[in-house]
Phi, psi and omega in degrees: 000126182279151181267139180241169172308334178297318173296320187294333180297317180301320178296337177262015177088005183251129178266140175259126176241146182262128182272062178190150174205135179206152179298322176305315183300318183283306183299332183278352186083004181291316175305315176300320174300314179300324182285314181290321189249338187248353175089011177295134188235002180182177179215151175234153180219164176198168183306330180288321179299315178295320178307310186293323180294313186285319185284336186270011192205146174271004179307324189269357192301311184298319181296318185290321176298309183299313181290323177297321182293340176275003179078022183282149176284159172313317179299321181285324176297312179298319183293322179291327177289313180297315184301315178302315184288319180293318178301316181294316180291325175300322182293324183292317187272355182305318181301326176293321174302312184291312181299324184278002187065043181059036175251342180220183182088013185274152169234130186262138179228128187265139174297165176303133180293344177294347181259016183301331182248019184231096181305306185297318178294322176302310180301312180302314181291321180297318183297318183292322174296317178299316177297319186292314177286323172054047174229143183286340181260029167275137169249128173276129180265131181227131180288149178280045178272165178304332181275328185294317190294320176297327174298312180306310180301317176304308186296317180289327173305326182274356177094017179271133172290132183226135171258109183269128192240175183056046175263131178234301187284149176294325180292324177294318180302314179303322176296322178296309181296326182290320179298321179296304184298320177303318176296314182293324179291325179298318182294315181293321178297328184268008178083004179276150177299150175245002182263007184240025179218136188243154179208145169234154182244099191280103178264128183273149188240291193295325182298336175292322179287325177302317180283320183286324180295324179295322179285330180291328177293322175300315179298325181298323181287332186264337189225080184297333180295335182255021187299318184296314178303314179299312179300323183294344180266353183290140179070024180240342186293320183295319179290318175301319175295320177293321177291330173292324172301315183296325173303314178299321176302314182294317173309306183292323178298332177272000189281156175298328182294317181281321181303325175298325176282318178303327178296340176262008176095010182295137172282148172292152170276095193289140167293132177245126176274119183250161177057058187256010171274133179289133181272331178271114181296352179277346182267151182300145181293340181253017190301320185269013164256311184310311193267005185230042184261129173173170190302145177061041175230161173236132176242119179262116192242138169295161183303325183295319180293319180294318178297321181292318185288327171305323184278321189225012186288146176234119193262117174223152181280098189252340190299328179262004189279153176046055180295332179290316180299307185288328173298320184297329178301315181291326176296314184293324176298312179301319185292336179278350180097010175287115183271089181302318183299314182294321180293324179292319180297320181294319177303319176295316178300319181292320181295321177296315179298320180298324178287325175295317181300318178295321181290319177296318176296322176301308178308313177299314178303311182300316176300313181296310178304313178299323179293319177291326182284334183276346184268000000 
């Protein structure tokens, strides 16, 4: 079997997860091939991904007809379909989960985005999904909202694997890590093991550049004298922010608080780089892979990014490289008046709303398709 840059990432301590899921991918054997031949070690899903999979295929028509005939609501139909797909993907990735000592081989399933501001609702739905899928390599996705973080702590305390998503700001990332460590401490205090639960912290990347670049373009129109400095910062904010997150990860990994848990076998909560496809066609297709390679990280890539990196990726340990330069990027943005905190907050709010919109569209599509198939 030929080695590709995707395999080399694993040799540098980074796991490749696929940011896509569909029944065709599993049933055709393509997922098994990606795992066996391409080095894929996990999968992530979200409402947008499920919407694309279900709307763009007739694969689900028989299920929708059957579920609709039982009188299920669109929400219940979607959950039944998602649980089936996630369970099947978990089975394909189970060998990776076992071989890696429960550090890889996960498949993520997101709680309803409508629950992003509902702690109790998130916990209840997560428990139900865990029971429905009933696979040890399931990860429940919970957004890093103020209501989401208490839910994260509760779920990890209960032994649920959690993928905390929609992280943008460094301060929010610190809150995510605190929830993770607090949950492990709760387990240890209760006499529960801490080596049998995993978590990743999904820090979004490309959306940051989209938002910051838009602000920089406004500044270019306003401040011609600073044009060179402004242009030099285009396409830099996302990588700089992610590298800063990794610095925080290393700082906390070396702390007495984490080391006390690690002595009992606790896994690190790996940073996961999400939203890694480039949105600006002028930027290299592999930009958000090339610059964020390093130990104890995950990069979840859509197929197009994975294909591009397989063909042209160059693997170097980059996530900790040039810290002075990349730290300076954030300082220079602030000096220009770019309010990164406000942008990060807005991005999380928009991220929640985008998933809600996709979820609502998906439910409408299911309802319409169920009606058409019943006639």
